[in-house]
C-alpha positions as CSV (number, residue, x, y, z in Angstrom):
1,M,-146.9,21.0,-172.6
2,S,-149.2,18.1,-174.2
3,I,-152.8,18.7,-175.3
4,T,-155.6,15.9,-174.0
5,Y,-158.3,16.6,-176.4
6,P,-156.0,17.9,-179.9
7,W,-158.8,18.0,-182.1
8,F,-160.4,20.8,-180.1
9,L,-157.6,23.0,-181.6
10,L,-159.6,23.1,-184.7
11,S,-162.0,25.6,-183.6
12,L,-159.3,28.3,-183.8
13,V,-160.4,29.0,-187.2
14,T,-163.4,30.8,-185.5
15,L,-160.5,33.3,-184.4
16,G,-160.9,35.2,-187.6
17,V,-164.7,35.9,-186.9
18,P,-163.6,38.8,-184.5
19,V,-161.5,40.2,-186.8
20,L,-164.1,40.4,-189.7
21,I,-166.5,42.3,-187.2
22,H,-163.8,44.4,-186.5
23,L,-162.9,45.4,-190.2
24,F,-166.8,45.7,-190.6
25,E,-167.4,48.1,-187.8
26,L,-164.5,50.1,-189.4
27,R,-166.3,50.6,-192.6
28,R,-169.8,51.2,-191.2
29,P,-170.8,55.0,-191.3
30,Q,-171.7,56.7,-188.2
31,R,-174.4,59.3,-188.6
32,L,-175.0,62.2,-186.1
33,A,-178.5,64.2,-185.8
34,F,-178.6,67.9,-184.2
35,T,-181.7,70.1,-183.4
36,N,-180.1,73.2,-183.4
37,V,-176.8,75.1,-183.9
38,G,-176.4,75.3,-180.1
39,F,-176.0,72.0,-179.4
40,I,-173.0,71.7,-182.2
41,R,-171.2,74.0,-180.1
42,E,-170.9,71.7,-177.4
43,V,-169.9,68.6,-179.2
44,K,-167.0,67.1,-178.0
45,L,-164.5,65.4,-180.7
46,I,-163.3,62.2,-180.1
47,S,-159.7,62.0,-182.4
48,A,-159.3,59.4,-184.7
49,K,-156.3,57.9,-183.2
50,Q,-158.1,57.3,-179.8
51,R,-161.2,55.7,-181.9
52,K,-158.7,53.7,-183.5
53,L,-156.5,52.0,-180.1
54,K,-160.0,51.5,-178.6
55,H,-160.7,49.0,-181.7
56,I,-157.9,47.5,-181.7
57,I,-158.0,46.7,-177.5
58,V,-161.4,45.5,-178.0
59,L,-160.3,42.9,-180.9
60,L,-157.4,41.6,-179.0
61,A,-159.6,41.2,-176.0
62,R,-162.0,39.0,-178.0
63,I,-159.6,36.8,-179.8
64,G,-157.5,36.2,-176.5
65,C,-161.0,35.6,-174.7
66,L,-161.7,33.0,-177.6
67,F,-158.3,31.6,-178.1
68,F,-158.2,30.4,-174.2
69,L,-161.7,29.3,-174.2
70,I,-160.8,26.7,-177.0
71,L,-157.5,26.0,-175.2
72,A,-159.4,25.2,-172.0
73,F,-161.5,22.7,-174.0
74,A,-158.5,21.0,-175.2
75,Q,-157.0,20.6,-171.8
76,P,-153.4,21.2,-172.1
77,F,-151.6,19.8,-169.4
78,I,-147.6,19.4,-168.2
79,P,-146.6,16.0,-168.5
80,A,-146.2,13.8,-165.5
81,S,-142.5,12.5,-163.8
82,K,-143.8,9.2,-163.7
83,E,-145.9,7.3,-166.5
84,Q,-149.2,6.1,-165.3
85,K,-149.4,2.3,-165.6
86,T,-153.3,1.4,-167.8
87,T,-152.8,-2.2,-167.7
88,G,-156.1,-2.2,-165.1
89,S,-158.9,-0.2,-165.7
90,A,-160.2,-0.3,-162.2
91,I,-158.2,1.0,-159.1
92,A,-158.4,-0.8,-155.7
93,V,-159.2,1.4,-152.9
94,L,-158.5,0.0,-149.0
95,I,-159.2,1.9,-146.1
96,D,-158.3,0.6,-142.9
97,N,-161.1,0.8,-140.2
98,S,-159.5,-1.1,-137.4
99,P,-160.5,0.7,-133.9
100,S,-157.0,2.6,-133.6
101,M,-158.2,4.5,-136.8
102,Q,-160.7,6.6,-134.3
103,A,-157.7,8.1,-133.0
104,R,-157.8,12.0,-133.3
105,G,-156.0,13.4,-136.4
106,N,-154.1,16.8,-136.9
107,N,-157.4,18.1,-138.4
108,E,-159.4,17.9,-135.0
109,Q,-161.5,14.9,-136.6
110,S,-160.6,11.1,-136.5
111,V,-158.2,9.7,-138.6
112,F,-160.7,7.2,-140.4
113,D,-162.6,10.5,-141.3
114,D,-159.2,11.8,-142.7
115,A,-159.0,8.4,-144.5
116,V,-162.6,8.6,-146.2
117,E,-161.8,12.4,-147.1
118,Q,-158.7,11.2,-149.1
119,A,-160.6,8.2,-150.7
120,Q,-163.3,10.4,-151.6
121,G,-161.0,12.9,-153.8
122,L,-159.5,10.0,-155.7
123,P,-162.0,9.9,-158.5
124,N,-160.6,13.6,-159.4
125,A,-157.4,12.2,-160.3
126,F,-158.4,9.8,-162.9
127,V,-160.6,10.1,-166.1
128,N,-164.4,9.9,-165.8
129,N,-164.9,6.1,-166.7
130,T,-162.5,5.1,-164.3
131,S,-163.8,2.2,-162.2
132,F,-163.4,1.3,-158.4
133,L,-163.3,-1.3,-155.9
134,L,-163.6,-0.9,-152.1
135,Q,-162.2,-3.9,-150.6
136,E,-163.8,-3.1,-147.2
137,G,-167.5,-2.3,-149.0
138,P,-169.4,-4.2,-151.7
139,K,-167.2,-6.8,-153.8
140,S,-167.6,-5.6,-157.1
141,I,-166.8,-3.2,-159.4
142,L,-168.1,0.6,-158.8
143,N,-168.4,3.7,-160.7
144,A,-167.2,7.1,-159.2
145,S,-170.7,7.9,-158.1
146,A,-171.4,4.5,-156.3
147,Y,-167.9,4.0,-155.0
148,Q,-168.4,7.4,-153.4
149,A,-171.6,6.2,-151.6
150,A,-170.4,3.0,-150.7
151,L,-167.5,4.9,-148.8
152,K,-170.3,6.9,-146.6
153,Q,-171.2,3.3,-145.2
154,L,-168.1,2.4,-144.1
155,T,-167.8,2.2,-140.2
156,I,-165.2,1.2,-137.7
157,S,-165.1,-2.4,-137.2
158,G,-163.6,-4.7,-134.5
159,Q,-162.8,-7.6,-136.6
160,A,-161.4,-5.4,-139.2
161,R,-159.0,-7.0,-142.0
162,S,-155.3,-7.2,-140.9
163,L,-152.6,-5.2,-143.1
164,K,-150.8,-8.2,-143.7
165,S,-153.9,-9.8,-145.4
166,A,-154.9,-6.7,-147.2
167,I,-151.3,-6.2,-148.6
168,A,-151.4,-10.2,-149.3
169,Q,-154.5,-9.8,-151.2
170,T,-152.8,-7.4,-153.9
171,N,-151.1,-10.2,-155.4
172,F,-154.5,-12.3,-156.1
173,S,-156.7,-9.5,-156.9
174,R,-158.8,-10.0,-160.5
175,S,-156.7,-9.0,-163.5
176,R,-158.3,-5.7,-163.8
177,I,-156.8,-3.9,-161.0
178,A,-153.7,-2.5,-161.7
179,Q,-153.2,-0.1,-158.7
180,T,-154.4,-0.6,-155.0
181,F,-154.5,2.4,-152.5
182,I,-153.8,1.4,-148.9
183,I,-155.3,4.3,-146.5
184,S,-154.2,3.4,-142.7
185,D,-152.5,4.7,-139.9
186,F,-149.6,1.8,-140.2
187,Q,-149.5,1.1,-136.7
188,K,-146.4,-0.3,-135.8
189,N,-147.6,-3.3,-134.1
190,A,-149.4,-4.3,-136.9
191,F,-147.6,-3.7,-139.9
192,S,-143.9,-5.0,-140.9
193,P,-141.8,-4.5,-143.7
194,Q,-141.8,-8.2,-144.5
195,F,-145.5,-7.6,-145.7
196,L,-144.3,-6.0,-148.9
197,R,-141.9,-8.5,-149.9
198,G,-144.1,-10.6,-151.4
199,V,-145.9,-8.0,-153.5
200,D,-146.5,-8.4,-157.2
201,S,-144.0,-6.1,-159.0
202,T,-146.5,-5.9,-161.7
203,K,-148.9,-3.9,-159.7
204,D,-149.0,-0.6,-158.4
205,V,-149.6,-0.2,-154.5
206,L,-149.5,2.8,-153.1
207,L,-149.3,3.6,-149.4
208,V,-151.1,6.5,-147.7
209,P,-150.3,6.7,-144.1
210,I,-152.8,9.2,-141.7
211,A,-150.8,10.4,-139.0
212,S,-152.6,10.9,-135.7
213,Q,-151.8,13.7,-132.8
214,E,-149.3,12.9,-130.6
215,A,-151.3,12.0,-127.1
216,A,-151.2,9.3,-124.3
217,N,-153.6,6.5,-124.5
218,V,-154.4,4.5,-121.2
219,Y,-156.4,1.1,-122.0
220,V,-156.7,-2.0,-120.0
221,D,-154.0,-4.3,-120.8
222,S,-155.3,-7.6,-119.0
223,I,-157.7,-8.6,-115.9
224,A,-156.2,-12.0,-113.9
225,L,-157.9,-13.8,-111.1
226,D,-155.4,-14.9,-108.5
227,D,-157.3,-17.9,-107.9
228,A,-159.0,-19.7,-111.0
229,F,-161.6,-20.6,-108.5
230,V,-164.1,-17.8,-107.9
231,R,-166.0,-18.6,-104.7
232,S,-169.4,-16.8,-103.7
233,G,-168.8,-14.9,-100.5
234,N,-164.9,-14.9,-100.5
235,N,-162.7,-12.3,-101.3
236,I,-161.1,-12.4,-104.9
237,S,-158.1,-10.6,-105.9
238,L,-158.1,-9.0,-109.4
239,K,-155.0,-8.2,-111.0
240,I,-156.0,-5.1,-112.9
241,R,-153.2,-3.8,-115.7
242,V,-153.4,-0.8,-117.1
243,R,-150.8,0.6,-119.8
244,N,-150.2,3.7,-121.6
245,G,-150.5,3.1,-125.6
246,G,-150.0,6.6,-126.6
247,N,-146.5,8.7,-127.0
248,A,-147.5,11.0,-123.9
249,L,-147.7,10.8,-120.3
250,A,-151.0,10.1,-118.8
251,K,-151.3,12.1,-115.8
252,D,-153.9,11.1,-112.6
253,V,-156.0,8.6,-114.8
254,Q,-159.0,7.8,-112.9
255,V,-159.8,3.8,-113.2
256,K,-163.3,2.7,-111.8
257,L,-164.1,-1.1,-111.5
258,F,-168.0,-2.0,-111.7
259,I,-169.5,-5.3,-110.5
260,A,-172.7,-5.4,-112.3
261,E,-173.9,-1.7,-111.9
262,Q,-172.0,-1.1,-108.7
263,Q,-168.7,0.6,-108.1
264,A,-166.7,-1.9,-106.6
265,T,-163.6,0.6,-106.6
266,V,-161.8,3.5,-107.8
267,Y,-158.3,4.3,-108.1
268,R,-155.8,7.0,-109.8
269,A,-152.7,5.9,-111.8
270,T,-149.8,8.0,-113.6
271,I,-148.2,6.2,-116.4
272,E,-145.5,7.0,-118.8
273,A,-145.7,6.5,-122.7
274,G,-145.4,2.6,-123.1
275,K,-145.1,1.6,-119.9
276,T,-148.0,-0.1,-117.4
277,S,-149.4,0.1,-114.2
278,T,-150.7,-3.1,-112.3
279,S,-153.1,-3.1,-109.3
280,V,-154.5,-5.6,-107.1
281,V,-158.1,-4.9,-105.8
282,Q,-160.3,-7.3,-103.5
283,V,-164.1,-8.1,-104.8
284,R,-166.7,-10.0,-103.3
285,L,-169.6,-11.8,-105.2
286,T,-172.4,-12.3,-102.9
287,E,-174.7,-14.1,-105.4
288,N,-174.1,-17.4,-107.3
289,G,-175.1,-16.1,-110.7
290,L,-172.8,-14.5,-113.4
291,R,-172.0,-10.9,-112.9
292,K,-171.2,-8.4,-115.8
293,C,-167.9,-6.6,-114.7
294,R,-166.2,-3.3,-116.8
295,V,-163.5,-1.4,-116.1
296,E,-163.6,2.2,-117.0
297,V,-160.7,4.5,-117.5
298,E,-161.2,8.4,-117.8
299,D,-158.9,8.9,-120.7
300,F,-159.3,11.6,-123.5
301,P,-159.0,12.1,-126.6
302,V,-158.8,8.5,-127.3
303,T,-161.6,7.1,-126.3
304,F,-162.5,3.9,-128.3
305,D,-161.0,1.7,-125.8
306,N,-161.9,3.3,-122.5
307,T,-163.9,0.3,-121.3
308,Y,-162.9,-3.2,-120.9
309,Y,-165.4,-6.1,-120.5
310,F,-165.4,-9.1,-118.6
311,T,-167.6,-11.5,-116.4
312,L,-167.4,-13.4,-113.1
313,Q,-169.0,-16.4,-111.9
314,P,-168.3,-18.3,-108.9
315,S,-166.8,-21.9,-110.0
316,P,-168.9,-25.1,-109.6
317,Q,-167.8,-27.8,-107.5
318,I,-165.0,-30.0,-108.6
319,K,-166.1,-33.4,-109.0
320,V,-163.6,-36.0,-107.6
321,L,-164.1,-40.1,-108.4
322,G,-162.2,-42.4,-105.8
323,I,-162.0,-46.0,-107.0
324,G,-160.3,-48.7,-105.0
325,N,-159.1,-48.8,-101.4
326,T,-159.7,-45.1,-100.4
327,T,-158.3,-43.8,-97.6
328,A,-160.2,-42.4,-94.4
329,A,-157.5,-39.5,-95.3
330,L,-158.5,-39.1,-98.8
331,E,-162.2,-39.3,-98.2
332,Q,-162.0,-36.8,-95.3
333,L,-159.8,-34.5,-97.5
334,Y,-162.1,-34.0,-100.4
335,G,-165.7,-34.6,-98.6
336,N,-164.9,-31.7,-95.8
337,E,-164.3,-29.2,-98.6
338,P,-167.2,-27.7,-100.2
339,L,-165.6,-26.7,-103.5
340,F,-165.2,-30.6,-104.1
341,A,-168.0,-33.1,-104.6
342,F,-166.4,-36.7,-103.6
343,T,-167.9,-39.7,-104.7
344,A,-166.0,-43.1,-103.8
345,S,-166.7,-46.9,-105.5
346,Q,-165.3,-50.4,-105.8
347,P,-164.6,-51.3,-109.4
348,Q,-167.6,-53.6,-109.8
349,S,-169.9,-50.8,-108.5
350,T,-168.5,-47.8,-110.7
351,N,-170.7,-46.1,-113.2
352,Y,-168.5,-46.0,-116.4
353,R,-170.5,-43.1,-117.6
354,S,-169.6,-41.0,-114.5
355,L,-166.1,-41.1,-115.5
356,A,-166.1,-38.7,-118.2
357,T,-168.1,-36.0,-116.0
358,A,-165.4,-36.1,-113.1
359,N,-163.1,-33.5,-113.1
360,L,-160.3,-36.0,-111.5
361,V,-160.1,-39.8,-110.9
362,V,-158.3,-41.6,-108.4
363,L,-157.5,-44.9,-109.0
364,Q,-156.1,-46.0,-105.5
365,E,-154.1,-49.3,-104.7
366,L,-156.3,-51.7,-107.1
367,P,-154.9,-54.9,-107.3
368,R,-155.7,-55.3,-111.2
369,V,-157.2,-53.2,-113.9
370,D,-159.8,-55.0,-116.3
371,A,-160.1,-54.2,-119.8
372,S,-163.4,-52.0,-119.7
373,L,-161.8,-49.8,-117.0
374,R,-159.2,-49.5,-118.9
375,E,-161.2,-48.3,-121.6
376,S,-163.3,-46.3,-119.7
377,L,-160.3,-44.6,-118.1
378,T,-158.7,-43.7,-121.9
379,R,-161.8,-42.7,-123.0
380,A,-162.2,-40.2,-120.4
381,L,-158.9,-38.8,-120.3
382,Q,-159.4,-37.9,-123.8
383,Q,-162.7,-36.2,-122.8
384,G,-160.7,-34.1,-120.5
385,T,-160.5,-35.9,-117.6
386,S,-157.6,-35.7,-115.1
387,I,-156.5,-39.3,-113.4
388,V,-154.4,-39.8,-110.6
389,I,-152.9,-43.6,-110.4
390,V,-151.6,-45.0,-106.8
391,P,-150.0,-48.4,-107.3
392,P,-150.9,-51.5,-105.5
393,A,-148.2,-53.4,-103.3
394,G,-149.0,-56.5,-104.5
395,A,-147.7,-58.0,-107.8
396,V,-150.8,-59.5,-109.4
397,G,-152.0,-57.1,-111.7
398,H,-148.6,-55.7,-113.1
399,D,-149.6,-56.9,-116.7
400,T,-152.4,-54.9,-116.2
401,Y,-151.2,-51.9,-115.0
402,N,-148.7,-51.7,-117.6
403,Q,-151.0,-52.1,-120.3
404,L,-153.2,-49.5,-118.7
405,F,-149.8,-47.2,-118.7
406,R,-149.3,-47.8,-122.6
407,E,-153.1,-46.7,-123.3
408,L,-152.8,-43.5,-121.3
409,G,-149.1,-42.3,-122.9
410,I,-147.1,-43.0,-119.8
411,G,-144.4,-44.7,-121.6
412,V,-142.3,-47.5,-120.1
413,V,-142.4,-47.9,-116.2
414,Q,-140.7,-50.6,-114.2
415,W,-141.6,-52.2,-111.6
416,E,-139.3,-52.4,-108.3
417,E,-138.9,-56.1,-107.4
418,R,-140.5,-56.5,-103.8
419,S,-137.7,-57.6,-100.9
420,S,-138.5,-59.9,-98.0
421,G,-139.2,-58.0,-95.0
422,A,-140.9,-54.1,-94.4
423,P,-139.8,-52.3,-97.4
424,E,-136.8,-49.6,-96.2
425,L,-139.0,-45.7,-96.5
426,Q,-136.7,-43.0,-98.5
427,E,-137.2,-39.3,-97.4
428,M,-138.3,-37.3,-100.7
429,A,-136.3,-34.5,-101.7
430,T,-137.6,-30.9,-100.8
431,P,-139.2,-29.5,-104.0
432,S,-138.3,-26.2,-105.4
433,P,-140.2,-23.0,-104.1
434,Q,-139.8,-21.8,-107.9
435,N,-142.2,-25.2,-109.0
436,P,-145.3,-23.6,-109.8
437,F,-147.1,-26.4,-108.4
438,F,-146.2,-25.4,-105.2
439,K,-146.9,-21.5,-105.5
440,D,-147.9,-20.1,-102.2
441,V,-147.6,-23.6,-100.2
442,F,-144.0,-23.0,-98.3
443,A,-144.2,-20.3,-96.2
444,A,-140.7,-18.3,-95.7
445,Q,-138.3,-20.2,-93.0
446,N,-135.1,-20.7,-92.2
447,R,-134.4,-24.4,-91.5
448,Q,-135.0,-27.3,-94.0
449,P,-138.7,-28.7,-93.8
450,I,-139.0,-32.1,-92.8
451,M,-140.3,-34.1,-95.9
452,P,-142.3,-37.5,-95.8
453,K,-140.8,-40.8,-96.7
454,A,-141.8,-43.3,-99.1
455,A,-140.7,-47.0,-100.9
456,P,-141.2,-46.6,-104.4
457,V,-142.6,-49.5,-106.2
458,L,-142.5,-48.2,-109.4
459,R,-139.6,-46.3,-112.0
460,W,-140.2,-44.4,-114.9
461,S,-137.5,-42.7,-117.4
462,R,-139.4,-39.6,-118.5
463,S,-142.2,-37.4,-117.4
464,G,-143.9,-34.3,-118.3
465,S,-143.2,-32.9,-115.0
466,D,-141.8,-34.3,-111.5
467,V,-143.6,-32.8,-108.9
468,L,-141.9,-34.9,-106.0
469,Q,-138.7,-36.5,-106.3
470,M,-136.9,-38.6,-103.8
471,R,-133.5,-37.6,-102.6
472,D,-131.8,-40.1,-104.9
473,G,-133.4,-38.4,-107.6
474,S,-136.1,-40.8,-108.9
475,G,-139.7,-39.5,-109.2
476,Y,-142.4,-40.1,-106.2
477,L,-145.2,-38.1,-108.1
478,A,-145.0,-36.9,-112.0
479,G,-147.2,-35.7,-114.3
480,F,-148.0,-36.5,-117.7
481,S,-150.0,-34.3,-120.1
482,N,-152.3,-35.5,-122.6
483,G,-154.5,-33.0,-124.5
484,Q,-156.2,-31.2,-121.9
485,A,-156.0,-33.4,-119.2
486,A,-152.7,-35.0,-117.6
487,V,-152.4,-38.3,-115.8
488,Y,-150.3,-38.2,-112.5
489,L,-148.5,-41.2,-111.2
490,F,-147.3,-41.9,-107.2
491,S,-144.5,-44.2,-107.2
492,A,-145.7,-45.9,-104.1
493,P,-148.9,-46.9,-102.4
494,F,-150.6,-44.6,-99.8
495,N,-150.9,-47.0,-97.2
496,T,-148.4,-46.5,-94.0
497,T,-145.8,-49.8,-95.2
498,Y,-145.0,-48.0,-98.0
499,S,-145.3,-44.3,-97.2
500,D,-146.3,-41.6,-94.7
501,F,-147.6,-39.2,-97.2
502,T,-151.1,-39.0,-96.3
503,S,-150.2,-38.2,-92.6
504,H,-147.9,-35.5,-93.6
505,V,-148.8,-31.6,-93.8
506,L,-147.8,-31.8,-97.6
507,F,-150.3,-34.2,-98.4
508,V,-153.1,-31.6,-98.3
509,P,-152.0,-28.8,-100.4
510,V,-150.5,-31.7,-102.9
511,M,-153.9,-33.5,-103.4
512,Y,-155.9,-30.0,-103.7
513,R,-153.6,-28.5,-106.0
514,L,-154.1,-31.9,-108.3
515,A,-158.0,-31.5,-108.1
516,M,-157.6,-27.9,-108.8
517,Q,-155.1,-28.5,-111.8
518,S,-158.1,-30.8,-113.1
519,Y,-160.6,-28.1,-113.3
520,R,-161.2,-26.9,-116.6
521,S,-163.3,-24.1,-117.5
522,D,-163.5,-23.4,-121.1
523,Q,-165.1,-20.0,-120.6
524,Q,-162.8,-17.1,-120.2
525,I,-163.9,-14.0,-118.6
526,A,-163.3,-12.0,-121.6
527,Y,-162.6,-12.4,-125.6
528,R,-161.7,-10.4,-128.2
529,L,-164.0,-9.4,-131.3
530,N,-160.9,-10.7,-133.8
531,Q,-160.8,-13.9,-132.2
532,R,-160.7,-16.6,-134.7
533,A,-162.6,-19.0,-132.3
534,V,-164.4,-19.6,-129.1
535,A,-165.0,-22.7,-127.0
536,F,-168.0,-23.7,-124.5
537,T,-168.6,-26.7,-122.7
538,L,-172.2,-27.7,-123.1
539,P,-174.1,-29.2,-119.9
540,Q,-175.9,-32.4,-120.9
541,S,-179.3,-31.4,-121.0
542,V,-178.4,-29.2,-123.9
543,L,-176.5,-32.0,-125.9
544,Q,-179.8,-34.0,-125.8
545,K,-181.5,-31.4,-127.3
546,A,-182.5,-32.1,-130.8
547,D,-182.0,-28.3,-131.5
548,Q,-178.3,-27.7,-132.2
549,V,-178.5,-24.0,-133.5
550,F,-176.9,-21.8,-131.3
551,K,-176.6,-17.6,-131.7
552,L,-175.4,-14.8,-129.9
553,T,-177.2,-12.0,-129.1
554,K,-177.0,-8.4,-128.2
555,D,-180.1,-6.2,-127.8
556,S,-181.7,-6.5,-131.1
557,L,-178.9,-7.7,-132.9
558,S,-178.4,-11.3,-133.3
559,F,-175.7,-13.4,-135.3
560,I,-175.5,-17.3,-135.7
561,P,-172.0,-18.2,-135.8
562,A,-170.5,-21.2,-137.7
563,Q,-170.2,-23.8,-135.0
564,R,-169.7,-27.2,-134.2
565,I,-169.9,-29.8,-131.2
566,Q,-166.7,-32.0,-130.3
567,A,-167.1,-34.1,-127.3
568,G,-169.4,-31.9,-125.6
569,V,-167.5,-28.6,-126.4
570,L,-169.1,-26.0,-128.7
571,R,-166.9,-24.2,-130.8
572,F,-167.8,-21.2,-133.0
573,D,-166.6,-18.4,-134.9
574,V,-167.0,-15.1,-134.2
575,P,-169.4,-13.8,-136.7
576,S,-168.2,-11.1,-139.1
577,G,-171.1,-8.8,-137.7
578,M,-170.0,-8.5,-134.5
579,T,-168.1,-5.5,-134.7
580,E,-168.9,-3.7,-131.5
581,P,-167.5,-4.6,-127.8
582,G,-169.9,-5.3,-124.8
583,F,-171.7,-8.4,-123.5
584,Y,-173.0,-11.0,-126.0
585,A,-175.5,-14.0,-124.8
586,L,-175.3,-17.4,-126.3
587,E,-178.5,-18.5,-126.7
588,Q,-180.2,-21.9,-128.0
589,N,-183.7,-21.7,-129.1
590,G,-184.3,-18.7,-126.6
591,K,-182.8,-20.2,-123.9
592,K,-179.7,-18.3,-122.3
593,L,-176.6,-20.4,-121.7
594,A,-174.0,-17.9,-120.6
595,T,-173.1,-14.7,-121.2
596,L,-169.7,-13.9,-123.4
597,A,-167.4,-10.5,-123.0
598,F,-166.3,-9.3,-126.0
599,N,-163.3,-6.3,-126.0
600,F,-161.3,-4.7,-128.6
601,D,-157.9,-6.3,-129.4
602,K,-155.5,-4.6,-127.1
603,R,-152.8,-4.4,-130.3
604,E,-155.4,-1.4,-131.4
605,S,-154.3,0.6,-128.7
606,E,-151.0,0.9,-129.0
607,L,-150.6,4.0,-131.3
608,A,-147.1,4.1,-132.5
609,Q,-147.2,4.3,-136.5
610,Y,-144.9,4.5,-139.1
611,S,-144.7,7.8,-140.6
612,A,-144.4,8.5,-144.6
613,D,-140.6,8.6,-144.5
614,D,-140.5,5.4,-142.5
615,L,-142.2,3.6,-145.2
616,R,-140.1,5.2,-147.8
617,K,-137.1,3.7,-146.4
618,M,-138.7,0.0,-145.6
619,I,-139.5,0.2,-149.3
620,G,-136.1,0.5,-150.7
621,P,-135.0,1.4,-154.4
622,D,-135.6,-2.6,-155.0
623,Q,-139.4,-2.2,-155.1
624,P,-140.2,0.8,-157.7
625,N,-143.8,-0.5,-158.0
626,I,-144.8,0.5,-154.1
627,H,-145.2,4.2,-153.6
628,V,-145.9,6.7,-150.3
629,Y,-148.2,9.4,-150.4
630,D,-148.0,11.8,-147.5
631,P,-151.4,14.2,-147.3
632,A,-149.7,15.8,-144.5
633,K,-147.5,17.8,-146.6
634,G,-149.8,19.5,-148.4
635,G,-152.5,18.7,-150.7
636,S,-154.8,15.7,-151.0
637,V,-153.5,12.6,-152.2
638,A,-155.4,12.9,-155.4
639,S,-153.5,16.0,-156.2
640,Q,-150.4,14.6,-155.6
641,Y,-151.3,11.5,-157.6
642,R,-152.1,13.6,-160.6
643,A,-149.1,15.3,-160.3
644,E,-147.1,12.6,-160.6
645,R,-148.9,10.3,-162.8
646,V,-151.5,12.1,-164.8
647,G,-149.3,15.4,-165.0
648,K,-150.4,18.9,-164.0
649,P,-153.6,20.1,-166.0
650,L,-153.9,24.0,-167.2
651,W,-157.4,24.0,-168.2
652,R,-158.0,26.0,-165.2
653,Y,-155.8,28.5,-165.9
654,C,-157.1,29.1,-169.6
655,L,-160.4,29.8,-168.2
656,W,-159.6,32.0,-166.0
657,I,-157.4,33.9,-168.8
658,S,-160.3,33.8,-170.8
659,L,-162.5,35.2,-168.4
660,A,-160.0,38.1,-168.0
661,F,-159.7,38.7,-171.7
662,L,-163.5,39.3,-171.5
663,L,-163.6,41.6,-168.6
664,L,-160.6,43.6,-170.5
665,E,-163.2,44.3,-173.3
666,V,-166.2,44.8,-171.2
667,L,-164.2,47.6,-169.1
668,T,-162.7,49.2,-172.8
669,I,-166.2,49.2,-174.1
670,R,-167.5,51.0,-171.0
671,A,-164.4,53.3,-170.6
672,K,-165.2,57.4,-171.3
673,P,-162.7,58.8,-173.9
674,K,-160.8,61.8,-173.2
675,V,-162.2,64.7,-175.2
676,Q,-161.6,68.3,-176.2
677,A,-164.4,71.2,-176.2
678,N,-164.6,72.8,-179.5
679,R,-164.0,76.6,-179.4
680,P,-166.9,78.6,-179.6
681,A,-168.0,80.0,-183.3
682,V,-167.4,83.9,-184.1
683,A,-170.1,85.4,-186.2
684,A,-168.9,87.0,-189.5
């Protein structure tokens, strides 16, 4: 046993006070007055032996009460098994406030509330002048009362810091910090043993896992469109994928889909733990405006991820610009489909500014490509416009095309030597049904399809993707990726002398797919709150305004994110204050530009977590500065820490013993002694 304040033991000299009082009481005479002789006959005599024993008990009770009271002030304790580090005078505390902490704990309250309770008790494990640093609160050193007040202000956040960054920060924390408590549920998909490898060995890291109840947790894993183009008035196929991220069977869970505020469909699903269920539902947008949509899952007791928000909006027309000798087939193909906005022009009359606004530029059989057109095409490609090149039959402008190929990043392209007479047409190879370019193009059939024929005038050595090939393995249509856009190169002209491709049934789906792949929409149907950056293409009318400050609003909340504009695309970081899922309006000077849907990170819905024993196995014997405390085994973290690091305090026991001696004294004084009655006196 050790004494915290040994100088208090000097007060033991006061034990002589009750002894002196006792001796003085023995020497003081006692006088009894009697009124008559009859009363004397009723007096009950107390023996001297009984009176002496009572005085001794009272004396010992007073000495014991005073002794243990002095000992309580001296604060004795049993020394700890481990030495407490004193290199820092402040204690850092990190509480995981990610959405997964809303799961129900073993004491019927949320895991987050359990974590806060454990953190509030930590000041009891240290001396009164200990300072604290709350990592998710104010970034300053706090005393115990300010620290506990800051704990009450903590809330769940969709942008909570990851455990990886939290553990890594312990290496860079200020020198006054010697110990860091990390209180979390330690999800398996958010925590890895590698996170602990780089922890500074001079600083203590104390892991406190808070366990949650075993339960099912059904959430929306993803929502995908079968077709990237949403058309008003047409059926839209939505793939809704739900997953059970819990550790129990989810039986007969109801899933509802809402388009705006109208329920579109409802179904039920039974999902085993760790499994998924995908359903395809048909919806239809009757108007052209954006629709706020959501999927609701009736799941209990984990409810923070029961709603998934997303948006649907009919796609705008795809702008296709044809330059050169555009054929009637091409004009009819794009001109008769409302999905496309087709414009045909000649090189000398082309507005080069329109190249940057087009989704697809078809350069068809131009005899030569002048320098200004090459420069405009290169600039348009860099800004995201895809380009289709159909080579000419003549040999006049080969050099200009070679220069264009180099500037577009295609590489070395060889021109076939032109022979006298009509070119010999060769049949193309049947494309693979597994090629994603031809998804849903080829129906199931038993016989070999008849393929178009062509006489290539170009050959290339490499390509990003071969869409169509000749039977000899040479390419007919190949794609060359360039950033967000692509260059598609045909090896033969479209005129009937060199190809019958424009009259083949494959012409329509191929050209449609080229145009559709050129369409890009930076706006997604849903985003995550912890997403690093969001991109949004701005209309020209917005780019011309002087006020270039954009903000996100939801109800009465307003956030101005860090933002920048590059090539007509607004890129902004999700503000740290955005912690709640839902719909946020992107505004400029009070005008709404778009509505964006934000959700929690789906990884938060996976409830599998590491136990205290799992963490100890991960740490092993090589990292003695990392410790694990398990609140589930009885006792708070503060009490476990004190027992291990500070020792077991005994002052409370001393105080109770002192009170027990005081009670003994009171009972002894109030106790009635046993007496014997005198025999009656006999008259002489």
